[in-house]
PDB file with one MODEL, atoms N, CA, C and O in Angstrom:
MODEL        1
ATOM      1  N   UNK A   1       0.773  -1.217   0.020  1.00  0.00           N
ATOM      2  CA  UNK A   1       0.058  -0.014   0.062  1.00  0.00           C
ATOM      3  C   UNK A   1       0.906   1.314   0.024  1.00  0.00           C
ATOM      4  O   UNK A   1       1.912   1.492   0.711  1.00  0.00           O
ATOM      5  N   UNK A   2       0.413   2.161  -0.801  1.00  0.00           N
ATOM      6  CA  UNK A   2       1.239   3.417  -0.858  1.00  0.00           C
ATOM      7  C   UNK A   2       0.976   4.481   0.323  1.00  0.00           C
ATOM      8  O   UNK A   2       0.021   4.398   1.096  1.00  0.00           O
ATOM      9  N   UNK A   3       1.889   5.423   0.353  1.00  0.00           N
ATOM     10  CA  UNK A   3       1.782   6.444   1.348  1.00  0.00           C
ATOM     11  C   UNK A   3       0.806   7.587   1.007  1.00  0.00           C
ATOM     12  O   UNK A   3       0.293   8.309   1.862  1.00  0.00           O
ATOM     13  N   UNK A   4       0.588   7.691  -0.384  1.00  0.00           N
ATOM     14  CA  UNK A   4      -0.141   8.857  -0.892  1.00  0.00           C
ATOM     15  C   UNK A   4      -1.345   8.227  -1.849  1.00  0.00           C
ATOM     16  O   UNK A   4      -1.323   7.121  -2.390  1.00  0.00           O
ATOM     17  N   UNK A   5      -2.346   9.169  -1.913  1.00  0.00           N
ATOM     18  CA  UNK A   5      -3.435   8.805  -2.713  1.00  0.00           C
ATOM     19  C   UNK A   5      -3.446   9.718  -3.698  1.00  0.00           C
ATOM     20  O   UNK A   5      -3.413  10.900  -3.354  1.00  0.00           O
ATOM     21  N   UNK A   6      -3.496   9.379  -5.164  1.00  0.00           N
ATOM     22  CA  UNK A   6      -3.771  10.275  -6.248  1.00  0.00           C
ATOM     23  C   UNK A   6      -5.284  10.234  -6.596  1.00  0.00           C
ATOM     24  O   UNK A   6      -5.810   9.127  -6.707  1.00  0.00           O
ATOM     25  N   UNK A   7      -5.929  11.215  -6.755  1.00  0.00           N
ATOM     26  CA  UNK A   7      -7.333  11.405  -6.998  1.00  0.00           C
ATOM     27  C   UNK A   7      -7.512  12.024  -8.281  1.00  0.00           C
ATOM     28  O   UNK A   7      -7.132  13.188  -8.402  1.00  0.00           O
ATOM     29  N   UNK A   8      -8.030  11.429  -9.260  1.00  0.00           N
ATOM     30  CA  UNK A   8      -8.332  12.054 -10.665  1.00  0.00           C
ATOM     31  C   UNK A   8      -9.649  12.279 -11.008  1.00  0.00           C
ATOM     32  O   UNK A   8     -10.327  11.270 -11.200  1.00  0.00           O
ATOM     33  N   UNK A   9     -10.216  13.438 -11.140  1.00  0.00           N
ATOM     34  CA  UNK A   9     -11.501  13.814 -11.469  1.00  0.00           C
ATOM     35  C   UNK A   9     -11.696  13.916 -13.002  1.00  0.00           C
ATOM     36  O   UNK A   9     -11.430  14.925 -13.654  1.00  0.00           O
ATOM     37  N   UNK A  10     -12.203  12.726 -13.521  1.00  0.00           N
ATOM     38  CA  UNK A  10     -12.059  12.519 -15.030  1.00  0.00           C
ATOM     39  C   UNK A  10     -13.332  13.364 -15.582  1.00  0.00           C
ATOM     40  O   UNK A  10     -13.368  13.690 -16.768  1.00  0.00           O
ATOM     41  N   UNK A  11     -14.267  13.671 -14.776  1.00  0.00           N
ATOM     42  CA  UNK A  11     -15.431  14.419 -15.536  1.00  0.00           C
ATOM     43  C   UNK A  11     -14.888  15.859 -15.960  1.00  0.00           C
ATOM     44  O   UNK A  11     -15.210  16.345 -17.044  1.00  0.00           O
ATOM     45  N   UNK A  12     -14.089  16.492 -15.103  1.00  0.00           N
ATOM     46  CA  UNK A  12     -13.701  17.909 -15.419  1.00  0.00           C
ATOM     47  C   UNK A  12     -12.414  17.884 -16.336  1.00  0.00           C
ATOM     48  O   UNK A  12     -11.893  18.960 -16.631  1.00  0.00           O
ATOM     49  N   UNK A  13     -11.938  16.817 -16.750  1.00  0.00           N
ATOM     50  CA  UNK A  13     -10.868  16.733 -17.552  1.00  0.00           C
ATOM     51  C   UNK A  13     -11.206  17.336 -19.017  1.00  0.00           C
ATOM     52  O   UNK A  13     -12.221  17.024 -19.640  1.00  0.00           O
ATOM     53  N   UNK A  14     -10.204  18.258 -19.494  1.00  0.00           N
ATOM     54  CA  UNK A  14     -10.479  18.940 -20.755  1.00  0.00           C
ATOM     55  C   UNK A  14      -9.620  18.331 -21.716  1.00  0.00           C
ATOM     56  O   UNK A  14      -9.601  18.831 -22.841  1.00  0.00           O
ATOM     57  N   UNK A  15      -8.843  17.251 -21.451  1.00  0.00           N
ATOM     58  CA  UNK A  15      -7.981  16.648 -22.626  1.00  0.00           C
ATOM     59  C   UNK A  15      -6.882  17.400 -23.058  1.00  0.00           C
ATOM     60  O   UNK A  15      -6.551  17.287 -24.238  1.00  0.00           O
ATOM     61  N   UNK A  16      -6.161  18.260 -22.207  1.00  0.00           N
ATOM     62  CA  UNK A  16      -5.206  19.034 -22.636  1.00  0.00           C
ATOM     63  C   UNK A  16      -3.797  18.276 -22.756  1.00  0.00           C
ATOM     64  O   UNK A  16      -2.827  18.788 -23.314  1.00  0.00           O
ATOM     65  N   UNK A  17      -3.790  17.026 -22.182  1.00  0.00           N
ATOM     66  CA  UNK A  17      -2.667  16.093 -22.170  1.00  0.00           C
ATOM     67  C   UNK A  17      -1.388  16.532 -21.652  1.00  0.00           C
ATOM     68  O   UNK A  17      -0.328  16.028 -22.022  1.00  0.00           O
ATOM     69  N   UNK A  18      -1.484  17.590 -20.684  1.00  0.00           N
ATOM     70  CA  UNK A  18      -0.418  18.010 -19.943  1.00  0.00           C
ATOM     71  C   UNK A  18       0.173  17.022 -19.007  1.00  0.00           C
ATOM     72  O   UNK A  18       1.380  16.992 -18.764  1.00  0.00           O
ATOM     73  N   UNK A  19      -0.834  16.088 -18.406  1.00  0.00           N
ATOM     74  CA  UNK A  19      -0.382  15.042 -17.469  1.00  0.00           C
ATOM     75  C   UNK A  19       0.420  14.090 -18.311  1.00  0.00           C
ATOM     76  O   UNK A  19       1.488  13.651 -17.884  1.00  0.00           O
ATOM     77  N   UNK A  20      -0.047  13.756 -19.480  1.00  0.00           N
ATOM     78  CA  UNK A  20       0.643  12.763 -20.338  1.00  0.00           C
ATOM     79  C   UNK A  20       1.992  13.312 -20.771  1.00  0.00           C
ATOM     80  O   UNK A  20       2.910  12.504 -20.914  1.00  0.00           O
ATOM     81  N   UNK A  21       2.182  14.457 -20.968  1.00  0.00           N
ATOM     82  CA  UNK A  21       3.518  15.176 -21.225  1.00  0.00           C
ATOM     83  C   UNK A  21       4.311  15.122 -20.110  1.00  0.00           C
ATOM     84  O   UNK A  21       5.514  14.923 -20.279  1.00  0.00           O
ATOM     85  N   UNK A  22       3.862  15.264 -18.971  1.00  0.00           N
ATOM     86  CA  UNK A  22       4.625  15.305 -17.638  1.00  0.00           C
ATOM     87  C   UNK A  22       5.003  13.907 -17.168  1.00  0.00           C
ATOM     88  O   UNK A  22       6.103  13.747 -16.640  1.00  0.00           O
ATOM     89  N   UNK A  23       4.185  12.907 -17.322  1.00  0.00           N
ATOM     90  CA  UNK A  23       4.526  11.620 -16.828  1.00  0.00           C
ATOM     91  C   UNK A  23       3.717  10.422 -17.615  1.00  0.00           C
ATOM     92  O   UNK A  23       2.891   9.658 -17.117  1.00  0.00           O
ATOM     93  N   UNK A  24       4.151  10.462 -18.900  1.00  0.00           N
ATOM     94  CA  UNK A  24       3.644   9.443 -19.809  1.00  0.00           C
ATOM     95  C   UNK A  24       3.656   8.015 -19.289  1.00  0.00           C
ATOM     96  O   UNK A  24       2.836   7.241 -19.784  1.00  0.00           O
ATOM     97  N   UNK A  25       4.418   7.608 -18.427  1.00  0.00           N
ATOM     98  CA  UNK A  25       4.435   6.214 -17.896  1.00  0.00           C
ATOM     99  C   UNK A  25       3.023   5.994 -17.092  1.00  0.00           C
ATOM    100  O   UNK A  25       2.548   4.869 -16.939  1.00  0.00           O
ATOM    101  N   UNK A  26       2.493   7.011 -16.668  1.00  0.00           N
ATOM    102  CA  UNK A  26       1.280   6.813 -15.790  1.00  0.00           C
ATOM    103  C   UNK A  26      -0.042   7.285 -16.392  1.00  0.00           C
ATOM    104  O   UNK A  26      -1.095   6.835 -15.940  1.00  0.00           O
ATOM    105  N   UNK A  27      -0.037   8.251 -17.479  1.00  0.00           N
ATOM    106  CA  UNK A  27      -1.119   8.760 -17.989  1.00  0.00           C
ATOM    107  C   UNK A  27      -1.163   8.534 -19.552  1.00  0.00           C
ATOM    108  O   UNK A  27      -0.139   8.563 -20.235  1.00  0.00           O
ATOM    109  N   UNK A  28      -2.298   8.330 -20.017  1.00  0.00           N
ATOM    110  CA  UNK A  28      -2.460   8.243 -21.472  1.00  0.00           C
ATOM    111  C   UNK A  28      -3.783   8.852 -21.876  1.00  0.00           C
ATOM    112  O   UNK A  28      -4.651   9.094 -21.037  1.00  0.00           O
ATOM    113  N   UNK A  29      -3.933   9.101 -23.177  1.00  0.00           N
ATOM    114  CA  UNK A  29      -5.219   9.734 -23.581  1.00  0.00           C
ATOM    115  C   UNK A  29      -6.115   8.647 -24.231  1.00  0.00           C
ATOM    116  O   UNK A  29      -5.697   7.801 -25.020  1.00  0.00           O
ATOM    117  N   UNK A  30      -7.300   8.761 -23.839  1.00  0.00           N
ATOM    118  CA  UNK A  30      -8.392   7.899 -24.231  1.00  0.00           C
ATOM    119  C   UNK A  30      -9.134   8.321 -25.627  1.00  0.00           C
ATOM    120  O   UNK A  30      -9.114   9.461 -26.092  1.00  0.00           O
ATOM    121  N   UNK A  31      -9.749   7.269 -26.171  1.00  0.00           N
ATOM    122  CA  UNK A  31     -10.454   7.664 -27.449  1.00  0.00           C
ATOM    123  C   UNK A  31     -11.445   8.881 -27.340  1.00  0.00           C
ATOM    124  O   UNK A  31     -11.695   9.580 -28.322  1.00  0.00           O
ATOM    125  N   UNK A  32     -12.014   9.109 -26.062  1.00  0.00           N
ATOM    126  CA  UNK A  32     -12.986  10.133 -25.894  1.00  0.00           C
ATOM    127  C   UNK A  32     -12.417  11.599 -25.673  1.00  0.00           C
ATOM    128  O   UNK A  32     -13.066  12.615 -25.427  1.00  0.00           O
ATOM    129  N   UNK A  33     -10.872  11.443 -25.842  1.00  0.00           N
ATOM    130  CA  UNK A  33     -10.262  12.866 -25.696  1.00  0.00           C
ATOM    131  C   UNK A  33      -9.824  13.299 -24.385  1.00  0.00           C
ATOM    132  O   UNK A  33      -9.211  14.357 -24.249  1.00  0.00           O
ATOM    133  N   UNK A  34     -10.141  12.448 -23.298  1.00  0.00           N
ATOM    134  CA  UNK A  34      -9.750  12.731 -22.003  1.00  0.00           C
ATOM    135  C   UNK A  34      -8.572  11.805 -21.568  1.00  0.00           C
ATOM    136  O   UNK A  34      -8.270  10.790 -22.197  1.00  0.00           O
ATOM    137  N   UNK A  35      -7.894  12.256 -20.381  1.00  0.00           N
ATOM    138  CA  UNK A  35      -6.824  11.368 -19.783  1.00  0.00           C
ATOM    139  C   UNK A  35      -7.403  10.272 -19.047  1.00  0.00           C
ATOM    140  O   UNK A  35      -8.497  10.381 -18.494  1.00  0.00           O
ATOM    141  N   UNK A  36      -6.620   9.080 -19.016  1.00  0.00           N
ATOM    142  CA  UNK A  36      -6.847   8.110 -18.106  1.00  0.00           C
ATOM    143  C   UNK A  36      -5.450   7.910 -17.337  1.00  0.00           C
ATOM    144  O   UNK A  36      -4.335   7.929 -17.859  1.00  0.00           O
ATOM    145  N   UNK A  37      -5.753   7.718 -16.006  1.00  0.00           N
ATOM    146  CA  UNK A  37      -4.685   7.257 -15.018  1.00  0.00           C
ATOM    147  C   UNK A  37      -4.575   5.784 -15.051  1.00  0.00           C
ATOM    148  O   UNK A  37      -5.509   5.052 -14.724  1.00  0.00           O
ATOM    149  N   UNK A  38      -3.330   5.325 -15.481  1.00  0.00           N
ATOM    150  CA  UNK A  38      -3.062   3.884 -15.679  1.00  0.00           C
ATOM    151  C   UNK A  38      -3.093   3.295 -14.375  1.00  0.00           C
ATOM    152  O   UNK A  38      -2.607   3.893 -13.415  1.00  0.00           O
ATOM    153  N   UNK A  39      -3.642   2.139 -14.264  1.00  0.00           N
ATOM    154  CA  UNK A  39      -3.661   1.385 -12.900  1.00  0.00           C
ATOM    155  C   UNK A  39      -4.556   1.824 -11.816  1.00  0.00           C
ATOM    156  O   UNK A  39      -4.554   1.292 -10.706  1.00  0.00           O
ATOM    157  N   UNK A  40      -5.331   2.817 -12.156  1.00  0.00           N
ATOM    158  CA  UNK A  40      -6.186   3.304 -11.106  1.00  0.00           C
ATOM    159  C   UNK A  40      -7.609   2.638 -11.025  1.00  0.00           C
ATOM    160  O   UNK A  40      -8.095   1.991 -11.953  1.00  0.00           O
ATOM    161  N   UNK A  41      -8.168   2.844  -9.930  1.00  0.00           N
ATOM    162  CA  UNK A  41      -9.609   2.261  -9.813  1.00  0.00           C
ATOM    163  C   UNK A  41     -10.567   3.302  -9.706  1.00  0.00           C
ATOM    164  O   UNK A  41     -10.293   4.373  -9.165  1.00  0.00           O
ATOM    165  N   UNK A  42     -11.769   3.022 -10.235  1.00  0.00           N
ATOM    166  CA  UNK A  42     -12.884   4.023 -10.305  1.00  0.00           C
ATOM    167  C   UNK A  42     -13.536   3.891  -8.887  1.00  0.00           C
ATOM    168  O   UNK A  42     -14.007   2.826  -8.488  1.00  0.00           O
ATOM    169  N   UNK A  43     -13.532   5.016  -8.173  1.00  0.00           N
ATOM    170  CA  UNK A  43     -14.197   4.918  -6.887  1.00  0.00           C
ATOM    171  C   UNK A  43     -15.579   5.449  -6.788  1.00  0.00           C
ATOM    172  O   UNK A  43     -16.353   5.128  -5.886  1.00  0.00           O
ATOM    173  N   UNK A  44     -15.848   6.242  -7.713  1.00  0.00           N
ATOM    174  CA  UNK A  44     -17.232   6.529  -7.999  1.00  0.00           C
ATOM    175  C   UNK A  44     -17.310   7.058  -9.392  1.00  0.00           C
ATOM    176  O   UNK A  44     -16.268   7.080 -10.048  1.00  0.00           O
ATOM    177  N   UNK A  45     -18.462   7.501  -9.939  1.00  0.00           N
ATOM    178  CA  UNK A  45     -18.406   7.765 -11.347  1.00  0.00           C
ATOM    179  C   UNK A  45     -17.439   8.791 -11.863  1.00  0.00           C
ATOM    180  O   UNK A  45     -17.534   9.945 -11.445  1.00  0.00           O
ATOM    181  N   UNK A  46     -16.527   8.472 -12.726  1.00  0.00           N
ATOM    182  CA  UNK A  46     -15.492   9.277 -13.307  1.00  0.00           C
ATOM    183  C   UNK A  46     -14.494   9.889 -12.214  1.00  0.00           C
ATOM    184  O   UNK A  46     -13.803  10.867 -12.502  1.00  0.00           O
ATOM    185  N   UNK A  47     -14.438   9.303 -10.982  1.00  0.00           N
ATOM    186  CA  UNK A  47     -13.377   9.689 -10.041  1.00  0.00           C
ATOM    187  C   UNK A  47     -12.505   8.465  -9.639  1.00  0.00           C
ATOM    188  O   UNK A  47     -12.895   7.525  -8.946  1.00  0.00           O
ATOM    189  N   UNK A  48     -11.299   8.614 -10.163  1.00  0.00           N
ATOM    190  CA  UNK A  48     -10.338   7.423  -9.990  1.00  0.00           C
ATOM    191  C   UNK A  48      -9.326   7.702  -9.032  1.00  0.00           C
ATOM    192  O   UNK A  48      -8.947   8.858  -8.845  1.00  0.00           O
ATOM    193  N   UNK A  49      -8.804   6.622  -8.337  1.00  0.00           N
ATOM    194  CA  UNK A  49      -7.758   6.643  -7.300  1.00  0.00           C
ATOM    195  C   UNK A  49      -6.691   5.753  -7.603  1.00  0.00           C
ATOM    196  O   UNK A  49      -6.865   4.759  -8.309  1.00  0.00           O
ATOM    197  N   UNK A  50      -5.582   6.065  -7.097  1.00  0.00           N
ATOM    198  CA  UNK A  50      -4.254   5.245  -7.147  1.00  0.00           C
ATOM    199  C   UNK A  50      -3.366   5.564  -6.039  1.00  0.00           C
ATOM    200  O   UNK A  50      -3.135   6.734  -5.730  1.00  0.00           O
ATOM    201  N   UNK A  51      -2.823   4.499  -5.387  1.00  0.00           N
ATOM    202  CA  UNK A  51      -1.919   4.507  -4.326  1.00  0.00           C
ATOM    203  C   UNK A  51      -0.495   4.615  -4.880  1.00  0.00           C
ATOM    204  O   UNK A  51      -0.071   3.860  -5.755  1.00  0.00           O
ATOM    205  N   UNK A  52       0.184   5.551  -4.345  1.00  0.00           N
ATOM    206  CA  UNK A  52       1.656   5.749  -4.774  1.00  0.00           C
ATOM    207  C   UNK A  52       2.605   5.738  -3.520  1.00  0.00           C
ATOM    208  O   UNK A  52       2.213   5.878  -2.362  1.00  0.00           O
ATOM    209  N   UNK A  53       3.826   5.564  -3.888  1.00  0.00           N
ATOM    210  CA  UNK A  53       4.895   5.840  -2.676  1.00  0.00           C
ATOM    211  C   UNK A  53       5.664   7.020  -3.135  1.00  0.00           C
ATOM    212  O   UNK A  53       5.420   7.699  -4.133  1.00  0.00           O
ATOM    213  N   UNK A  54       6.647   7.182  -2.258  1.00  0.00           N
ATOM    214  CA  UNK A  54       7.584   8.441  -2.487  1.00  0.00           C
ATOM    215  C   UNK A  54       8.374   8.354  -3.956  1.00  0.00           C
ATOM    216  O   UNK A  54       8.780   9.358  -4.542  1.00  0.00           O
ATOM    217  N   UNK A  55       8.507   7.159  -4.391  1.00  0.00           N
ATOM    218  CA  UNK A  55       9.355   7.040  -5.608  1.00  0.00           C
ATOM    219  C   UNK A  55       8.573   7.669  -6.870  1.00  0.00           C
ATOM    220  O   UNK A  55       9.193   7.974  -7.890  1.00  0.00           O
ATOM    221  N   UNK A  56       7.219   7.843  -6.755  1.00  0.00           N
ATOM    222  CA  UNK A  56       6.486   8.419  -7.744  1.00  0.00           C
ATOM    223  C   UNK A  56       5.930   9.663  -7.525  1.00  0.00           C
ATOM    224  O   UNK A  56       5.303  10.219  -8.427  1.00  0.00           O
ATOM    225  N   UNK A  57       6.107  10.268  -6.234  1.00  0.00           N
ATOM    226  CA  UNK A  57       5.474  11.355  -5.859  1.00  0.00           C
ATOM    227  C   UNK A  57       5.806  12.756  -6.678  1.00  0.00           C
ATOM    228  O   UNK A  57       4.957  13.582  -7.011  1.00  0.00           O
ATOM    229  N   UNK A  58       6.956  12.824  -6.881  1.00  0.00           N
ATOM    230  CA  UNK A  58       7.427  14.110  -7.569  1.00  0.00           C
ATOM    231  C   UNK A  58       6.934  14.104  -9.089  1.00  0.00           C
ATOM    232  O   UNK A  58       6.580  15.142  -9.649  1.00  0.00           O
ATOM    233  N   UNK A  59       6.937  12.980  -9.650  1.00  0.00           N
ATOM    234  CA  UNK A  59       6.403  13.023 -11.039  1.00  0.00           C
ATOM    235  C   UNK A  59       4.866  13.255 -11.057  1.00  0.00           C
ATOM    236  O   UNK A  59       4.356  13.812 -12.029  1.00  0.00           O
ATOM    237  N   UNK A  60       4.151  12.859 -10.048  1.00  0.00           N
ATOM    238  CA  UNK A  60       2.647  13.020 -10.051  1.00  0.00           C
ATOM    239  C   UNK A  60       2.474  14.366  -9.603  1.00  0.00           C
ATOM    240  O   UNK A  60       1.455  14.951  -9.971  1.00  0.00           O
ATOM    241  N   UNK A  61       3.292  14.953  -8.875  1.00  0.00           N
ATOM    242  CA  UNK A  61       3.155  16.521  -8.542  1.00  0.00           C
ATOM    243  C   UNK A  61       3.422  17.219  -9.651  1.00  0.00           C
ATOM    244  O   UNK A  61       2.692  18.192  -9.841  1.00  0.00           O
ATOM    245  N   UNK A  62       4.341  16.979 -10.516  1.00  0.00           N
ATOM    246  CA  UNK A  62       4.497  17.635 -11.778  1.00  0.00           C
ATOM    247  C   UNK A  62       3.382  17.552 -12.709  1.00  0.00           C
ATOM    248  O   UNK A  62       3.120  18.528 -13.411  1.00  0.00           O
ATOM    249  N   UNK A  63       2.668  16.429 -12.787  1.00  0.00           N
ATOM    250  CA  UNK A  63       1.672  16.069 -13.777  1.00  0.00           C
ATOM    251  C   UNK A  63       0.432  16.928 -13.161  1.00  0.00           C
ATOM    252  O   UNK A  63      -0.291  17.571 -13.922  1.00  0.00           O
ATOM    253  N   UNK A  64       0.229  16.915 -11.846  1.00  0.00           N
ATOM    254  CA  UNK A  64      -0.791  17.688 -11.160  1.00  0.00           C
ATOM    255  C   UNK A  64      -0.601  19.217 -11.475  1.00  0.00           C
ATOM    256  O   UNK A  64      -1.591  19.871 -11.802  1.00  0.00           O
ATOM    257  N   UNK A  65       0.590  19.789 -11.391  1.00  0.00           N
ATOM    258  CA  UNK A  65       0.956  21.203 -11.601  1.00  0.00           C
ATOM    259  C   UNK A  65       0.781  21.610 -13.027  1.00  0.00           C
ATOM    260  O   UNK A  65       0.434  22.770 -13.253  1.00  0.00           O
ATOM    261  N   UNK A  66       0.970  20.836 -13.943  1.00  0.00           N
ATOM    262  CA  UNK A  66       0.812  20.866 -15.376  1.00  0.00           C
ATOM    263  C   UNK A  66      -0.605  21.031 -15.846  1.00  0.00           C
ATOM    264  O   UNK A  66      -0.916  21.788 -16.765  1.00  0.00           O
ATOM    265  N   UNK A  67      -1.459  20.273 -15.161  1.00  0.00           N
ATOM    266  CA  UNK A  67      -2.977  20.321 -15.508  1.00  0.00           C
ATOM    267  C   UNK A  67      -3.561  21.659 -15.377  1.00  0.00           C
ATOM    268  O   UNK A  67      -3.438  22.302 -14.334  1.00  0.00           O
ATOM    269  N   UNK A  68      -4.268  22.150 -16.521  1.00  0.00           N
ATOM    270  CA  UNK A  68      -4.680  23.428 -16.626  1.00  0.00           C
ATOM    271  C   UNK A  68      -5.896  23.622 -15.933  1.00  0.00           C
ATOM    272  O   UNK A  68      -6.267  24.779 -15.741  1.00  0.00           O
ATOM    273  N   UNK A  69      -6.650  22.568 -15.484  1.00  0.00           N
ATOM    274  CA  UNK A  69      -7.937  22.506 -14.887  1.00  0.00           C
ATOM    275  C   UNK A  69      -7.890  21.950 -13.383  1.00  0.00           C
ATOM    276  O   UNK A  69      -8.916  21.875 -12.708  1.00  0.00           O
ATOM    277  N   UNK A  70      -6.758  21.604 -12.953  1.00  0.00           N
ATOM    278  CA  UNK A  70      -6.404  21.042 -11.560  1.00  0.00           C
ATOM    279  C   UNK A  70      -7.390  19.872 -11.164  1.00  0.00           C
ATOM    280  O   UNK A  70      -8.029  19.894 -10.111  1.00  0.00           O
ATOM    281  N   UNK A  71      -7.465  18.855 -12.082  1.00  0.00           N
ATOM    282  CA  UNK A  71      -8.269  17.864 -11.637  1.00  0.00           C
ATOM    283  C   UNK A  71      -7.621  16.555 -11.096  1.00  0.00           C
ATOM    284  O   UNK A  71      -8.284  15.535 -10.909  1.00  0.00           O
ATOM    285  N   UNK A  72      -6.287  16.648 -10.857  1.00  0.00           N
ATOM    286  CA  UNK A  72      -5.413  15.699 -10.268  1.00  0.00           C
ATOM    287  C   UNK A  72      -5.000  16.269  -8.845  1.00  0.00           C
ATOM    288  O   UNK A  72      -4.435  17.345  -8.645  1.00  0.00           O
ATOM    289  N   UNK A  73      -5.392  15.336  -7.897  1.00  0.00           N
ATOM    290  CA  UNK A  73      -5.129  15.870  -6.358  1.00  0.00           C
ATOM    291  C   UNK A  73      -4.322  14.669  -5.786  1.00  0.00           C
ATOM    292  O   UNK A  73      -4.425  13.520  -6.215  1.00  0.00           O
ATOM    293  N   UNK A  74      -3.543  15.042  -4.817  1.00  0.00           N
ATOM    294  CA  UNK A  74      -2.615  14.141  -4.140  1.00  0.00           C
ATOM    295  C   UNK A  74      -2.760  14.378  -2.666  1.00  0.00           C
ATOM    296  O   UNK A  74      -2.567  15.480  -2.151  1.00  0.00           O
ATOM    297  N   UNK A  75      -3.121  13.254  -1.985  1.00  0.00           N
ATOM    298  CA  UNK A  75      -3.191  13.261  -0.502  1.00  0.00           C
ATOM    299  C   UNK A  75      -2.334  12.293   0.336  1.00  0.00           C
ATOM    300  O   UNK A  75      -2.206  11.113   0.011  1.00  0.00           O
ATOM    301  N   UNK A  76      -1.780  12.802   1.372  1.00  0.00           N
ATOM    302  CA  UNK A  76      -1.065  12.036   2.306  1.00  0.00           C
ATOM    303  C   UNK A  76      -2.029  11.098   3.026  1.00  0.00           C
ATOM    304  O   UNK A  76      -2.867  11.556   3.802  1.00  0.00           O
ATOM    305  N   UNK A  77      -1.911   9.657   2.753  1.00  0.00           N
ATOM    306  CA  UNK A  77      -2.795   8.766   3.381  1.00  0.00           C
ATOM    307  C   UNK A  77      -2.984   8.923   4.896  1.00  0.00           C
ATOM    308  O   UNK A  77      -4.084   8.936   5.448  1.00  0.00           O
ATOM    309  N   UNK A  78      -1.820   9.037   5.502  1.00  0.00           N
ATOM    310  CA  UNK A  78      -1.802   8.946   6.978  1.00  0.00           C
ATOM    311  C   UNK A  78      -2.581  10.267   7.746  1.00  0.00           C
ATOM    312  O   UNK A  78      -3.408  10.160   8.651  1.00  0.00           O
ATOM    313  N   UNK A  79      -2.166  11.335   7.232  1.00  0.00           N
ATOM    314  CA  UNK A  79      -2.628  12.557   7.718  1.00  0.00           C
ATOM    315  C   UNK A  79      -4.045  12.979   7.082  1.00  0.00           C
ATOM    316  O   UNK A  79      -4.902  13.574   7.735  1.00  0.00           O
ATOM    317  N   UNK A  80      -4.185  12.625   5.808  1.00  0.00           N
ATOM    318  CA  UNK A  80      -5.438  13.012   5.125  1.00  0.00           C
ATOM    319  C   UNK A  80      -5.221  14.408   4.451  1.00  0.00           C
ATOM    320  O   UNK A  80      -6.092  14.943   3.764  1.00  0.00           O
ATOM    321  N   UNK A  81      -4.057  14.927   4.685  1.00  0.00           N
ATOM    322  CA  UNK A  81      -3.778  16.384   4.066  1.00  0.00           C
ATOM    323  C   UNK A  81      -3.550  16.396   2.665  1.00  0.00           C
ATOM    324  O   UNK A  81      -2.857  15.550   2.099  1.00  0.00           O
ATOM    325  N   UNK A  82      -4.132  17.359   2.084  1.00  0.00           N
ATOM    326  CA  UNK A  82      -3.882  17.503   0.572  1.00  0.00           C
ATOM    327  C   UNK A  82      -2.531  18.035   0.400  1.00  0.00           C
ATOM    328  O   UNK A  82      -2.113  19.009   1.026  1.00  0.00           O
ATOM    329  N   UNK A  83      -1.806  17.325  -0.527  1.00  0.00           N
ATOM    330  CA  UNK A  83      -0.489  17.894  -1.033  1.00  0.00           C
ATOM    331  C   UNK A  83      -0.630  18.762  -2.153  1.00  0.00           C
ATOM    332  O   UNK A  83      -0.065  19.855  -2.210  1.00  0.00           O
ATOM    333  N   UNK A  84      -1.513  18.217  -3.216  1.00  0.00           N
ATOM    334  CA  UNK A  84      -1.724  19.086  -4.328  1.00  0.00           C
ATOM    335  C   UNK A  84      -3.266  19.026  -4.675  1.00  0.00           C
ATOM    336  O   UNK A  84      -3.716  19.693  -5.606  1.00  0.00           O
TER     337      UNK A  84
ENDMDL
END
């Protein structure tokens, strides 16, 4: 289990592909023109989550910072504090 939780609100994704450019190993563009978070699980309609560790945190932070509509959020699982 990871130390952090990445939450992706796919509903509000505009398909800018900034996340794919920042971290192509974990993001891909889908046929509908929106991004998909590889390996994530859908927790509710179009809300996806993925647990990560420190080794992927910086790249996910870069992807979140690049997103023009701020639909990528990162939380510390232990404290519940939002990092991004």
